[in-house]
C-alpha positions as CSV (number, residue, x, y, z in Angstrom):
1,X,183.4,-121.0,66.0
2,X,184.3,-124.0,68.1
3,X,181.8,-126.9,68.7
4,X,182.2,-129.6,71.3
5,X,180.6,-131.9,73.9
6,X,180.3,-131.7,77.6
7,X,179.2,-134.5,80.0
8,X,178.7,-135.1,83.7
9,X,179.2,-138.9,83.2
10,X,175.8,-139.6,84.8
11,X,174.8,-143.0,86.1
12,X,171.1,-142.4,86.9
13,X,168.7,-145.3,86.7
14,X,167.6,-146.3,83.2
15,X,164.2,-144.8,82.6
16,X,162.8,-148.0,81.0
17,X,164.4,-150.7,83.1
18,X,165.4,-149.0,86.4
19,X,168.8,-150.6,86.1
20,X,171.8,-148.6,87.1
21,X,175.0,-148.7,85.0
22,X,178.2,-149.2,86.9
23,X,180.6,-146.3,87.2
24,X,183.3,-148.3,85.5
25,X,181.1,-149.0,82.4
26,X,180.1,-145.4,82.1
27,X,183.6,-144.2,82.4
28,X,184.7,-146.5,79.6
29,X,181.8,-145.3,77.4
30,X,182.9,-141.7,77.9
31,X,186.4,-142.5,76.7
32,X,184.9,-144.0,73.6
33,X,182.7,-140.9,73.1
34,X,185.8,-138.6,73.4
35,X,187.7,-140.7,70.8
36,X,184.7,-140.4,68.4
37,X,184.4,-136.7,69.0
38,X,188.0,-136.3,67.9
39,X,187.5,-138.5,64.9
40,X,184.5,-136.5,63.6
41,X,186.3,-133.2,63.9
42,X,184.8,-131.7,67.1
43,X,187.0,-129.1,68.8
44,X,186.6,-129.7,72.5
45,X,185.3,-132.2,75.0
46,X,184.5,-131.3,78.6
47,X,184.0,-133.6,81.7
48,X,182.4,-132.3,84.8
49,X,183.4,-133.0,88.4
50,X,180.9,-134.4,90.8
51,X,181.0,-136.3,94.1
52,X,177.7,-138.2,94.4
53,X,176.4,-141.7,93.5
54,X,174.7,-140.7,90.3
55,X,177.8,-139.3,88.6
56,X,180.9,-141.3,87.8
57,X,183.6,-138.6,87.2
58,X,185.0,-137.2,90.5
59,X,188.4,-136.7,88.7
60,X,187.9,-135.2,85.2
61,X,191.7,-135.0,84.5
62,X,192.0,-138.8,84.9
63,X,189.1,-139.4,82.5
64,X,190.5,-137.0,80.0
65,X,194.0,-138.5,80.3
66,X,192.5,-141.9,79.4
67,X,191.5,-140.4,76.1
68,X,194.5,-138.3,75.5
69,X,196.7,-140.9,73.9
70,X,193.8,-142.1,71.7
71,X,193.1,-138.6,70.3
72,X,195.1,-136.2,68.2
73,X,193.5,-132.7,68.0
74,X,190.5,-132.3,70.3
75,X,190.9,-130.1,73.3
76,X,190.3,-131.7,76.7
77,X,188.8,-129.7,79.5
78,X,187.1,-130.0,82.9
79,X,183.5,-128.8,82.9
80,X,183.9,-127.7,85.7
81,X,186.6,-128.2,88.2
82,X,185.1,-127.4,91.6
83,X,188.0,-125.2,92.6
84,X,186.5,-124.0,95.9
85,X,186.9,-127.4,97.4
86,X,190.1,-128.5,95.6
87,X,193.8,-127.9,96.1
88,X,194.9,-125.6,93.3
89,X,198.4,-127.1,93.4
90,X,197.0,-130.5,92.7
91,X,194.6,-129.2,90.1
92,X,197.5,-127.5,88.3
93,X,199.6,-130.6,88.5
94,X,196.8,-132.8,87.2
95,X,196.1,-130.7,84.2
96,X,199.7,-129.9,83.5
97,X,200.2,-133.7,83.3
98,X,197.2,-134.0,81.0
99,X,198.7,-131.2,78.9
100,X,201.9,-133.2,78.5
101,X,200.1,-136.4,77.7
102,X,197.9,-134.7,75.1
103,X,200.8,-132.5,73.7
104,X,199.2,-129.2,74.6
105,X,195.5,-129.8,74.5
106,X,194.4,-129.5,78.2
107,X,192.3,-126.7,79.7
108,X,190.8,-126.0,83.1
109,X,187.3,-124.7,83.5
110,X,187.2,-123.4,87.1
111,X,183.9,-122.9,88.9
112,X,182.3,-122.9,92.3
113,X,180.1,-125.8,91.3
114,X,176.3,-126.0,91.6
115,X,176.5,-129.2,93.7
116,X,177.9,-128.9,97.2
117,X,178.8,-132.5,98.1
118,X,182.6,-131.8,97.7
119,X,182.6,-129.3,100.6
120,X,182.0,-131.6,103.5
121,X,183.9,-134.4,101.7
122,X,187.1,-132.4,101.7
123,X,186.5,-130.6,105.0
124,X,185.3,-127.1,103.8
125,X,182.6,-124.9,105.3
126,X,179.9,-123.6,102.9
127,X,180.0,-120.4,104.8
128,X,183.3,-119.8,103.0
129,X,181.8,-120.6,99.6
130,X,182.8,-117.3,97.8
131,X,186.0,-116.6,99.7
132,X,187.3,-120.1,99.0
133,X,186.9,-119.6,95.2
134,X,188.5,-116.2,95.1
135,X,191.5,-117.3,97.1
136,X,192.1,-120.6,95.2
137,X,191.7,-118.9,91.8
138,X,194.3,-116.4,92.8
139,X,196.7,-119.3,93.7
140,X,195.9,-121.3,90.5
141,X,196.7,-118.3,88.4
142,X,200.0,-117.8,90.2
143,X,200.9,-121.4,89.7
144,X,200.5,-121.2,85.9
145,X,202.4,-117.9,85.7
146,X,205.5,-119.0,87.5
147,X,207.5,-122.2,88.1
148,X,208.3,-121.2,91.7
149,X,205.6,-119.6,93.8
150,X,205.3,-117.8,97.1
151,X,201.7,-117.4,98.3
152,X,199.7,-117.0,101.5
153,X,195.9,-117.2,102.0
154,X,193.4,-117.9,104.7
155,X,192.3,-121.5,103.9
156,X,195.4,-123.3,102.7
157,X,198.9,-123.6,104.1
158,X,201.3,-121.0,102.7
159,X,203.8,-121.7,99.9
160,X,207.2,-120.2,100.2
161,X,209.3,-120.1,97.0
162,X,208.4,-123.7,96.0
163,X,208.5,-125.2,92.5
164,X,205.3,-126.9,91.1
165,X,205.8,-129.6,88.5
166,X,205.3,-130.8,85.8
167,X,205.1,-127.6,83.8
168,X,202.6,-127.7,81.0
169,X,203.3,-127.6,77.3
170,X,201.1,-124.6,76.9
171,X,202.3,-121.3,78.4
172,X,200.0,-120.3,79.9
173,X,197.8,-123.3,80.5
174,X,194.3,-122.1,79.6
175,X,192.0,-121.4,82.6
176,X,188.3,-120.6,81.9
177,X,185.8,-119.3,84.4
178,X,182.5,-121.2,84.4
179,X,179.4,-119.3,85.4
180,X,175.7,-120.0,85.7
181,X,174.9,-116.4,84.8
182,X,175.9,-114.5,87.9
183,X,176.9,-110.9,87.0
184,X,179.6,-110.8,89.7
185,X,181.3,-113.9,88.2
186,X,181.3,-112.6,84.6
187,X,182.8,-109.3,85.8
188,X,185.5,-111.1,87.7
189,X,186.4,-113.1,84.6
190,X,186.5,-110.0,82.5
191,X,188.7,-108.1,85.0
192,X,191.1,-111.1,85.1
193,X,191.1,-111.4,81.3
194,X,190.0,-115.0,81.5
195,X,187.8,-116.8,79.0
196,X,184.2,-117.2,80.1
197,X,181.8,-120.2,79.9
198,X,178.1,-119.7,80.5
199,X,175.8,-122.5,81.5
200,X,172.7,-121.7,79.5
201,X,170.2,-124.4,80.6
202,X,167.0,-122.5,81.0
203,X,165.0,-119.6,79.8
204,X,165.9,-117.8,76.6
205,X,169.6,-117.9,75.6
206,X,169.2,-114.4,74.2
207,X,168.8,-113.2,77.8
208,X,172.5,-113.9,78.3
209,X,173.6,-111.3,75.7
210,X,173.8,-108.5,78.4
211,X,176.0,-110.6,80.5
212,X,178.4,-111.1,77.6
213,X,178.5,-107.4,77.1
214,X,179.1,-106.8,80.8
215,X,182.0,-109.3,80.6
216,X,183.5,-107.5,77.6
217,X,183.2,-104.1,79.2
218,X,184.9,-105.3,82.4
219,X,187.7,-106.8,80.3
220,X,188.2,-103.7,78.3
221,X,188.2,-101.5,81.4
222,X,191.0,-103.7,82.8
223,X,193.1,-103.2,79.7
224,X,192.6,-106.7,78.2
225,X,192.2,-107.2,74.4
226,X,188.5,-108.3,74.2
227,X,189.0,-109.7,70.7
228,X,191.3,-112.4,72.2
229,X,188.8,-113.5,74.9
230,X,186.5,-116.3,73.8
231,X,183.1,-116.8,75.3
232,X,181.6,-120.3,75.5
233,X,178.2,-121.7,76.4
234,X,177.0,-125.1,77.7
235,X,173.5,-126.3,76.9
236,X,171.6,-129.6,77.1
237,X,170.7,-131.2,73.7
238,X,170.5,-134.1,71.5
239,X,170.6,-134.8,67.7
240,X,169.0,-137.5,65.6
241,X,168.0,-138.0,62.0
242,X,164.7,-136.2,62.5
243,X,163.6,-133.6,65.0
244,X,160.7,-135.8,66.2
245,X,163.0,-138.7,66.8
246,X,165.5,-136.6,68.7
247,X,162.7,-135.1,70.9
248,X,161.2,-138.4,71.8
249,X,164.6,-140.0,72.6
250,X,165.9,-137.2,74.7
251,X,162.8,-136.5,76.7
252,X,162.5,-139.5,79.1
253,X,166.0,-139.1,80.7
254,X,165.8,-135.4,80.7
255,X,162.5,-135.4,82.6
256,X,163.9,-137.8,85.1
257,X,167.0,-135.7,85.8
258,X,165.2,-132.4,85.9
259,X,162.6,-133.7,88.3
260,X,165.2,-135.3,90.5
261,X,167.1,-132.0,90.7
262,X,163.8,-130.1,91.0
263,X,162.9,-132.0,94.2
264,X,166.3,-131.2,95.6
265,X,166.2,-127.5,94.7
266,X,162.5,-126.7,94.8
267,X,161.8,-126.4,91.1
268,X,158.4,-127.0,89.6
269,X,157.5,-130.3,87.9
270,X,159.1,-130.8,84.5
271,X,156.7,-132.2,82.0
272,X,156.5,-132.6,78.2
273,X,155.1,-129.1,77.8
274,X,158.1,-127.6,79.7
275,X,160.4,-129.7,77.5
276,X,158.8,-128.7,74.2
277,X,158.9,-125.1,75.1
278,X,162.6,-125.4,75.9
279,X,163.4,-126.9,72.6
280,X,161.5,-124.2,70.7
281,X,163.5,-121.6,68.7
282,X,163.6,-119.3,71.8
283,X,164.4,-122.1,74.3
284,X,167.7,-123.3,75.8
285,X,167.4,-127.0,74.6
286,X,169.3,-127.8,71.5
287,X,167.3,-130.9,70.4
288,X,166.4,-131.8,66.8
289,X,167.8,-132.8,63.5
290,X,171.2,-131.4,62.3
291,X,169.7,-128.4,60.6
292,X,167.5,-127.5,63.6
293,X,170.4,-127.6,66.0
294,X,172.8,-125.8,63.7
295,X,170.3,-122.9,63.2
296,X,170.0,-122.5,67.0
297,X,173.8,-122.4,67.5
298,X,174.2,-119.9,64.7
299,X,171.5,-117.7,66.3
300,X,173.4,-118.0,69.6
301,X,176.6,-116.8,67.9
302,X,174.9,-113.9,66.2
303,X,172.8,-112.6,69.0
304,X,174.8,-113.5,72.2
305,X,178.4,-113.5,70.9
306,X,179.3,-117.1,71.8
307,X,182.5,-118.4,70.1
308,X,182.5,-121.9,71.5
309,X,179.4,-124.1,72.0
310,X,179.2,-127.2,74.2
311,X,176.3,-129.6,73.6
312,X,175.7,-131.4,76.9
313,X,174.8,-135.0,76.0
314,X,173.5,-137.2,77.4
315,X,171.4,-135.8,80.2
316,X,170.8,-138.7,82.5
317,X,171.3,-142.3,81.2
318,X,170.7,-142.9,77.5
319,X,171.7,-145.8,75.2
320,X,175.4,-145.5,74.4
321,X,174.7,-146.0,70.7
322,X,172.3,-143.1,70.6
323,X,174.9,-140.8,72.3
324,X,177.5,-141.9,69.8
325,X,175.2,-141.2,66.9
326,X,174.5,-137.7,68.3
327,X,178.2,-137.0,68.6
328,X,178.7,-138.2,65.0
329,X,176.0,-135.9,63.7
330,X,177.3,-133.0,65.7
331,X,180.7,-133.4,64.2
332,X,179.9,-134.3,60.6
333,X,176.7,-132.3,59.9
334,X,176.0,-129.6,62.6
335,X,179.6,-128.3,63.0
336,X,180.3,-127.8,59.3
337,X,177.0,-125.9,58.9
338,X,177.7,-123.7,61.8
339,X,181.3,-122.9,60.8
340,X,180.4,-122.1,57.2
341,X,177.5,-119.8,58.3
342,X,179.5,-118.0,60.9
343,X,182.5,-117.5,58.6
344,X,180.2,-116.1,55.9
345,X,178.5,-113.8,58.4
346,X,181.8,-112.6,59.8
347,X,183.1,-111.9,56.3
348,X,180.1,-109.9,55.3
349,X,180.3,-107.9,58.5
350,X,184.0,-107.2,58.1
351,X,184.8,-109.1,61.2
352,X,183.1,-106.6,63.4
353,X,181.0,-109.1,65.4
């Protein structure tokens, strides 16, 4: 069971002061957070791609590369790369470069993206939303499979027997499919034999179990070894010394972000009642002390089949020292509890889980 962190490198206004951190400061903080995550034994760190004022990371590979030489074992991934509006050749080159700098620790998490700012920015039509992703994923997989590529599609100039460099250390360079829970996307990932990441940010995480089974059935039908296909989840959360402290610290920025997005997307008002329900045993928020968060991750592993868990922290703008402490607790207290419990459970079940 792998445990890690994901971040969107947000620069929303501070809830208390209204001040907005510079993109440069937040980027430097994130590098410090990645270095700490490596130090405390976490397995993976993901940086999301966004193209709007309240997010600082439009180029996850560059952010991750800044941490590559300061870390030794943690895997470094996008979370996600908005592949529909990107050039797959450049994506492959960027992450192959990161793979070289990190000596084989880079990954790509490819997705359509739930934000659409990149489409007009790079000259794409939202009418082609699905077609763009399918076409560009096809090219990305060809690029990782062969040094020289010939390819033709409808939205990018053709490539005729051209080499793409540098080549990565890993062969193949890992490519995951990120999904918000769409059945079509999980089936596609299964048919292609690609690892799957589910964004579980609302409702009950246990409701995602049928999607994991659908993914595995599709993979098996396509002839892939399901036992070798990991499934990850990404959920908002925060850890502190007590559950009450964690809940109180994480709520203000969470409410701010959820209501901002809610106004953009037509969601209902997010209040403390909504928040407390989401951090209950059945909810999708992983907020509490180390024992509370560990129990929820273990439950997710047992009932949904997740083999990698991303804690998304912070949500919005939080004090850097609080985020660093949450990362420390995740690595030194939560992850050991989860790994021990999962290993024991798998041993008792004979590995048939």
